[in-house]
N, C-alpha and C positions, 0 to 999 in steps of 0.2 A: 472536596472539590466538586463543584456541580458539573453535570454533563451538559455540554453545549450541543444543540441540535446538529446532527450530521445527516448528510444525504446517504441513504442506503440503497439507492437505485440510480441508474444512469445507463446510457447506451453501452459503454464499454463493459461495465460490471455485469449487466444483464446478459449480454451476448456471451461473455466469458462463462458465466455460471451455467447457461444453457448448454454450451459445448462441453463443459466439465461434467455436467449431469449425464450427458449421453455416453460419456466414457466410464464414469465411476459410480453412477447411480444418483438418484434424487437425494437420498439421505446424506450421503457423503458430500454432495454438492452444496447442500444447505449448511452442513457443518463447516465446510470451508468458508462459505460466505459469512457465517456467524463469527468465526475466528477473525476474519478481516474486519468486520464491524467493530469488534472489541479492540483490535489494534488501532484502527483509525480513530475510534472514540478517545482512546488514551492519548494518541498523538495530538488530536485537536485540543483536548483539555490541557495537556502540558504546554503545548505551543501558546495557547491563549493566556495561560498563567504567566509564561515567560515574556512574551512579546506584546501582549495586550489582546483584547477581544475584537473580533470583527474581521480579522485577516483570513481565517480558515473556518471550516464548518459549512453547513448547508447554505447559510446566507453570507458567507465570507466574500471578501473582495479579491483575494488572491494576491494582494499587495502587502508587503511588510511595511507597516506604518511606524514601527518603533524599533530601534536597534537595541540589542541586549549587550550590556557590558557586565562582566562578572562571571561567576561560576556557571557551569552548565547545570540546568535544573535536573532533579532526579527524573529518571525514566525517559530521558531524551535520546539515549543511545541504546543500541541493542545488537544482539548477535543471534542469528538463527543457526542452530546446529542440530543434527540428528542422524539417525541411521540412514543408510542408502535406501532410496525409494520410500522415504517416509513423508513425502509431500512438502518438503521445504520450499522447493521452487514454485509449486502451485500456490502455496500459502503466500509467498512473497508477491507473485504475479497478481493474485486476487486482491491483496492489500493495496497494491499500487493502482489497480483498476478502480478501487473504491476511494482511494486518496484523491484522485483527479477531480471527481465531482464535489469534493470538499475543499477545493481550491489550493491544494498543494501542487506546485508547478515543476519541481525538479527532484529527481531521484537518482541516487548513485548506488549501483549494485556492484559489489565486489564478488568475484568468483575465484575459482581455482587458478593456480599458475600453470596448470596443464592446458596447453593450447587447444587440444581437441575438446576437452570438457568445457572450457570457457566459451568456445564457439557454439557448442551445443546449447549451453545455458543462454547465451545471447540470442540464438535463433528462437528458442522457446519464448523468450520475452517478446521479441519482435513479432512472432506469429500469433501470440495470444493477446497482446495489447493493441487491438485494432483501433484506428483513429488516433494513434499516438505517434509522435516522432521518437525514434530510438537512435541514439548515437553510440557507436562502439569504438 
């Protein structure tokens, strides 16, 4: 599968990475961004293969032009899991911050059934994703 051009910069992602670097350092911040680039690149490629080209990516329209009927394509679903304090939430927030400039418009994040933990996660998303509307 060929890689479609993706945006790797934008107001939200740039501001987020600067804040993250000030907390965890330049190298860790760049590694976090690189992980997000790889995830978004995969999402753009799989989406384009499934729904057609031109909806997402650096030059995407942000509009679904073709519906998909049939099986879900490989690599279109995912689960993030890991040890406590292993940067799962930061990775997800960074990936969403980069998905926006690539014309993905809606994200659903599932969290714990623990009310306190779910609120903490929601607050982190709302505070980190500046210029975005977050509904909880």
